[in-house]
C-alpha positions in Angstrom: 3.9 87.2 -75.7 0.2 86.6 -76.6 -0.9 84.7 -79.6 -2.5 86.4 -82.4 -5.4 84.3 -83.7 -7.0 84.7 -87.0 -10.3 82.9 -87.9 -11.4 83.0 -91.4 -14.9 81.8 -92.4 -17.1 82.7 -95.4 -20.7 83.7 -95.7 -21.6 81.0 -98.1 -24.7 79.8 -96.2 -24.6 80.6 -92.4 -22.9 77.7 -91.0 -19.3 78.6 -91.6 -19.8 82.1 -90.0 -21.4 80.4 -87.0 -18.5 78.0 -86.6 -16.1 81.0 -86.7 -18.0 83.0 -84.3 -18.1 79.9 -81.9 -14.3 79.6 -82.2 -13.7 83.2 -81.6 -15.7 82.9 -78.3 -13.8 79.8 -77.3 -10.4 81.2 -77.9 -11.2 84.3 -76.0 -12.6 82.3 -73.1 -9.6 80.1 -73.2 -7.0 82.8 -73.2 -8.5 86.2 -72.5 -5.2 88.1 -73.4 -4.9 86.6 -76.8 -5.7 88.9 -79.8 -8.6 87.2 -81.7 -9.9 88.5 -84.9 -12.8 86.7 -87.0 -13.0 87.7 -90.8 -15.6 86.7 -93.4 -13.3 86.2 -96.3 -16.1 86.9 -98.8 -16.0 90.5 -97.8 -12.3 90.7 -99.1 -12.6 89.0 -102.5 -13.8 90.2 -105.8 -17.6 90.9 -106.4 -17.5 88.0 -109.1 -16.2 85.4 -106.6 -18.5 86.8 -103.8 -21.4 86.2 -106.1 -20.4 82.6 -106.9 -20.0 81.6 -103.2 -22.9 83.4 -101.8 -25.7 84.6 -104.0 -25.3 81.9 -106.7 -25.1 79.2 -104.0 -28.3 80.4 -102.3 -30.1 80.4 -105.7 -29.1 77.0 -106.5 -30.3 75.7 -103.0 -33.7 77.4 -103.6 -34.1 76.8 -107.3 -31.8 74.2 -108.6 -30.8 71.8 -105.7 -30.3 69.0 -108.2 -27.6 71.1 -110.0 -25.9 71.9 -106.7 -25.8 68.0 -105.9 -24.4 67.3 -109.2 -21.8 69.9 -108.7 -20.9 68.6 -105.1 -20.3 65.1 -106.5 -18.5 66.3 -109.7 -15.9 68.1 -107.6 -15.6 65.5 -104.9 -12.3 64.1 -106.3 -9.1 65.0 -104.3 -7.0 67.6 -105.9 -9.0 67.7 -109.0 -8.2 70.7 -111.3 -6.2 72.1 -108.3 -4.2 74.5 -110.3 -7.2 76.0 -112.0 -9.1 76.4 -108.8 -6.1 77.9 -106.9 -5.4 80.3 -109.8 -9.1 81.6 -109.7 -9.1 81.8 -105.8 -6.0 83.8 -105.6 -6.3 86.1 -108.5 -9.6 87.1 -106.9 -8.6 87.2 -103.2 -5.7 89.8 -103.2 -7.4 92.1 -100.5 -7.7 89.1 -98.5 -4.1 88.1 -98.8 -3.0 91.6 -97.7 -5.3 91.5 -94.6 -3.9 88.2 -93.4 -0.4 89.4 -94.0 -1.1 92.8 -92.2 -2.6 90.8 -89.1 0.5 88.6 -88.9 -1.2 85.7 -87.0 0.4 83.0 -84.9 -2.6 80.7 -85.5 -5.0 80.7 -88.4 -8.2 78.6 -88.3 -10.3 78.3 -91.6 -13.9 77.3 -91.4 -14.1 77.3 -95.2 -11.9 76.0 -97.9 -11.5 79.3 -99.9 -9.5 81.1 -97.2 -7.7 77.8 -96.5 -6.2 78.0 -99.9 -5.1 81.6 -99.5 -3.4 80.9 -96.1 -1.5 77.8 -97.7 -0.2 80.2 -100.4 1.0 82.6 -97.8 2.8 79.9 -95.9 4.3 78.5 -98.9 5.8 81.8 -99.9 6.8 82.3 -96.3 4.9 85.6 -96.1 3.4 84.5 -92.8 4.6 81.8 -90.2 1.5 80.5 -88.6 -0.1 77.2 -87.3 -2.7 76.5 -90.0 -5.8 74.6 -88.9 -8.9 73.7 -90.9 -12.1 73.0 -89.3 -14.6 70.9 -91.5 -18.2 72.1 -90.8 -20.0 69.1 -92.1 -20.0 65.4 -90.8 -18.4 64.3 -94.1 -15.3 65.8 -95.6 -15.6 67.0 -99.3 -12.4 67.1 -101.6 -12.6 70.8 -101.7 -11.5 70.8 -98.0 -8.1 69.2 -98.8 -5.3 71.6 -99.1 -1.6 72.2 -98.8 0.5 73.5 -95.8 -2.3 72.4 -93.3 -1.1 71.6 -89.9 -4.2 70.2 -88.5 -7.7 69.1 -89.6 -10.5 69.1 -87.1 -13.4 66.8 -88.2 -16.8 65.8 -86.9 -16.6 61.9 -86.9 -14.1 59.0 -86.6 -15.2 57.9 -90.2 -14.2 61.2 -91.5 -10.7 60.9 -90.0 -10.4 57.4 -91.5 -11.4 58.9 -95.0 -8.6 61.6 -94.8 -6.1 59.0 -93.5 -6.8 57.0 -96.6 -6.1 60.0 -98.8 -2.7 60.2 -97.1 -3.2 62.8 -94.3 -1.1 61.7 -91.3 -3.3 60.6 -88.4 -1.3 62.9 -86.2 -2.6 65.8 -88.0 -6.2 65.0 -87.6 -8.4 65.6 -84.6 -12.0 64.2 -84.1 -13.3 67.3 -82.3 -16.9 67.6 -83.7 -18.2 70.6 -85.3 -17.6 73.9 -83.3 -20.8 75.3 -82.0 -21.4 78.3 -79.5 -20.1 77.4 -76.1 -23.5 78.1 -74.6 -24.7 74.8 -76.2 -22.2 73.1 -73.8 -24.1 74.5 -70.8 -27.4 73.3 -72.4 -25.9 69.7 -72.9 -24.6 69.7 -69.1 -28.2 70.3 -67.9 -30.1 67.9 -69.9 -31.9 65.4 -67.9 -33.2 61.9 -68.8 -34.5 61.5 -72.4 -38.1 62.3 -73.0 -40.1 65.4 -73.1 -39.8 67.5 -70.0 -43.2 69.3 -70.7 -46.7 67.8 -71.2 -46.9 69.1 -74.6 -44.2 67.9 -77.2 -42.2 70.7 -78.6 -41.1 70.6 -82.2 -38.4 73.2 -83.6 -38.6 74.0 -87.3 -35.3 75.2 -88.5 -35.1 77.3 -91.6 -31.4 78.1 -91.2 -29.8 81.4 -90.8 -31.3 82.7 -94.1 -34.7 81.5 -93.7 -35.1 79.4 -96.9 -36.8 76.2 -97.7 -40.4 74.9 -97.5 -41.0 76.4 -94.0 -44.8 77.3 -94.8 -45.5 73.7 -96.0 -43.9 72.2 -93.0 -45.9 74.2 -90.7 -49.2 73.3 -92.6 -48.4 69.6 -92.2 -47.7 70.1 -88.6 -51.2 71.7 -88.2 -52.7 68.5 -89.3 -51.4 66.5 -86.2 -54.4 65.8 -84.0 -52.7 66.0 -80.6 -51.5 69.1 -78.8 -48.1 70.3 -79.8 -45.9 73.4 -79.5 -44.0 74.4 -82.7 -41.2 76.9 -82.6 -40.2 78.1 -86.2 -36.8 79.8 -86.5 -37.1 81.8 -89.7 -33.5 83.3 -89.6 -33.2 86.6 -91.5 -36.7 86.2 -93.2 -38.6 88.2 -90.7 -41.5 88.5 -93.2 -41.8 84.7 -93.0 -42.0 84.8 -89.1 -44.6 87.5 -89.2 -46.8 85.8 -91.7 -46.7 82.4 -89.9 -47.6 84.1 -86.5 -50.6 85.8 -88.1 -51.9 82.8 -90.1 -51.6 80.3 -87.2 -52.6 82.5 -84.3 -55.5 80.3 -83.6 -54.5 76.9 -84.9 -56.3 74.5 -82.5 -53.9 71.6 -81.7 -50.9 73.5 -82.5 -49.4 76.4 -80.7 -47.1 78.3 -82.9 -44.4 80.7 -82.1 -42.3 82.0 -85.1 -39.3 84.1 -84.9 -36.7 85.9 -87.0 -33.0 85.8 -86.4 -31.9 85.2 -82.8 -28.7 84.9 -81.0 -30.0 82.6 -78.3 -30.9 79.5 -80.4 -29.7 77.3 -77.6 -32.4 78.4 -75.4 -35.0 77.5 -77.9 -33.4 74.2 -78.7 -33.4 73.3 -74.8 -37.0 73.6 -74.7 -37.6 71.2 -77.8 -38.1 67.5 -78.1 -37.2 67.2 -81.8 -36.1 69.4 -84.8 -37.6 69.1 -88.2 -35.8 70.4 -91.4 -32.6 70.3 -93.4 -29.5 68.9 -91.6 -26.8 71.4 -92.2 -23.7 70.9 -90.4 -24.0 73.4 -87.7 -27.7 72.9 -87.2 -27.0 69.2 -86.9 -24.3 69.8 -84.3 -26.6 72.2 -82.3 -29.4 69.7 -82.3 -27.2 66.8 -81.1 -25.8 68.8 -78.2 -29.4 69.5 -77.2 -30.4 65.8 -77.5 -33.0 66.4 -80.2 -34.6 63.8 -82.4 -33.9 64.9 -86.0 -36.8 64.7 -88.5 -35.0 65.1 -92.0 -37.0 66.9 -94.8 -35.6 67.7 -98.2 -31.9 67.7 -97.5 -29.8 69.5 -100.1 -28.2 66.9 -102.3 -24.5 66.8 -101.5 -23.4 67.7 -98.0 -26.8 67.5 -96.4 -27.5 64.2 -97.9 -24.4 62.9 -96.4 -25.1 64.4 -93.0 -28.6 62.8 -93.2 -27.1 59.3 -93.9 -24.8 59.6 -90.7 -27.8 60.7 -88.5 -29.9 57.7 -89.8 -26.8 55.3 -89.3 -26.6 56.5 -85.8 -30.2 56.1 -84.8 -30.8 59.9 -84.3 -33.2 60.6 -87.0 -36.2 59.6 -89.2 -36.7 60.8 -92.7 -39.7 62.2 -94.5 -39.3 61.8 -98.3 -42.8 62.9 -99.0 -44.2 66.3 -97.5 -47.7 64.9 -97.4 -46.7 62.3 -94.9 -45.1 64.4 -92.3 -48.0 64.6 -90.1 -48.7 60.7 -90.3 -44.8 60.0 -89.4 -44.7 62.4 -86.7 -48.1 61.4 -85.2 -46.6 57.9 -85.1 -43.4 58.9 -83.4 -45.2 61.1 -80.8 -47.3 58.1 -79.8 -44.3 56.1 -79.2 -42.4 57.5 -76.2 -39.8 54.7 -76.2 -38.8 55.3 -79.7 -38.5 59.1 -79.2 -36.4 58.6 -76.1 -34.1 56.3 -78.0 -33.6 58.8 -80.7 -33.0 61.6 -78.2 -30.4 59.4 -76.2 -28.5 58.5 -79.4 -28.4 62.2 -80.3 -26.7 62.9 -77.0 -24.2 60.0 -77.5 -23.3 61.4 -80.9 -23.0 65.1 -79.7 -19.7 67.0 -79.0 -20.9 70.1 -77.4 -17.4 71.1 -76.3 -16.0 71.1 -79.9 -15.1 74.9 -80.0 -13.4 74.7 -76.7 -11.5 71.6 -77.6 -10.2 73.1 -80.9 -9.2 76.3 -79.1 -7.5 74.3 -76.4 -5.5 72.2 -78.6 -4.3 75.0 -80.8 -3.3 77.2 -77.9 -1.4 74.2 -76.2 0.6 73.6 -79.4 1.4 77.2 -79.7 2.5 77.6 -76.0 4.8 74.5 -76.5 6.9 76.2 -79.2 6.8 79.6 -78.1 8.2 81.4 -75.0 6.9 84.6 -73.5 10.4 86.3 -74.0 10.5 85.4 -77.8 11.1 88.5 -80.0 8.2 89.8 -82.0 8.1 88.3 -85.5 8.6 90.9 -88.4 5.5 91.6 -90.6 6.4 90.8 -94.2 5.1 93.3 -96.8 1.8 92.2 -98.7 2.7 90.6 -102.1 2.4 92.7 -105.2 0.2 91.2 -107.9 3.4 89.9 -109.7 4.7 88.3 -106.5 1.2 87.0 -105.7 1.0 85.1 -109.0 4.6 83.9 -108.7 3.5 82.0 -105.6 0.3 80.6 -107.1 1.0 76.9 -105.9 2.4 76.0 -102.5 6.2 75.1 -102.8 6.0 73.2 -99.5 3.5 70.8 -98.1 3.7 70.2 -94.3 0.7 68.0 -93.7 -0.5 66.3 -96.8 
């Protein structure tokens, strides 16, 4: 009997999807015979909900980050308006519900809180019987991640474990694993030498995230003001027009040698070449940078989760922060002239890193599954997908196995 593993993420930003992809690889590597499926939950919800979680989110990031920050803080109260939230989620997610029931998983891992709610409902109504794990993809845990019928939380930091414990989550249901990133980063981490640049010219990675948003052009213009030779790699995500524009504009930039690229699948190779990363500290970007031992130059973090990620990086001596775009060249010039300080930031990054997070999550969940299942166990029956009436009847979980 091989486990059926369902990974549910959501394309609200790019980090949840990347974490899901990393976990899918890790499960397949840990147990090749397992049946592993990774689903973007937002492809199976109503258009209205898809718009709220994807398009509206990106629009707020670009045009109204202060509103996003207010909303983040406003909703960060455990179980606030839970019934209303669950009602909206579940009414709008019937196709996702049917898909989960049809797959009939043994293990479900959610890298976003929306599908975690749906899985909790299905467990409460006994339409599936699975080990339910939630992987938090930021350094902090927002209240939206709290749910019912969750067997295990995987978190990034011991402080996050402590926070969940104060809210009543049993410690035996929490694992400090780090944020899952592509297993390729673990190879990069194992090959890192002593801190300090391995090249004569310092290399700075500019990250625009998977969607290629943010003030990338302004950042590059500031880096071009540094009066010592530097190599700059700009990762523009899906914004290929931006990459082309930057390569043309800075083809002969003097001290700055620029290479801008669109969406790539070998981010680990680019990060392995760099000394530092400059940009917004999203959860996955942060975890990847730590694995590669990069000093983090924080610029314009999104209010809310990125502000909290920034705080943790600063507290752990991994980062410096540029609050004013016009001082970036000055602050980086100062850092580049201080080899000891740069080396300290990079060493601290490697200390904080957990490059094996995806493997550790997969290994632990497979071990737990193996402990309670025999190879000669009969196949579990697939229960019928709920009708709309039955779906609403089980709106709220009737059981709570972890919280």
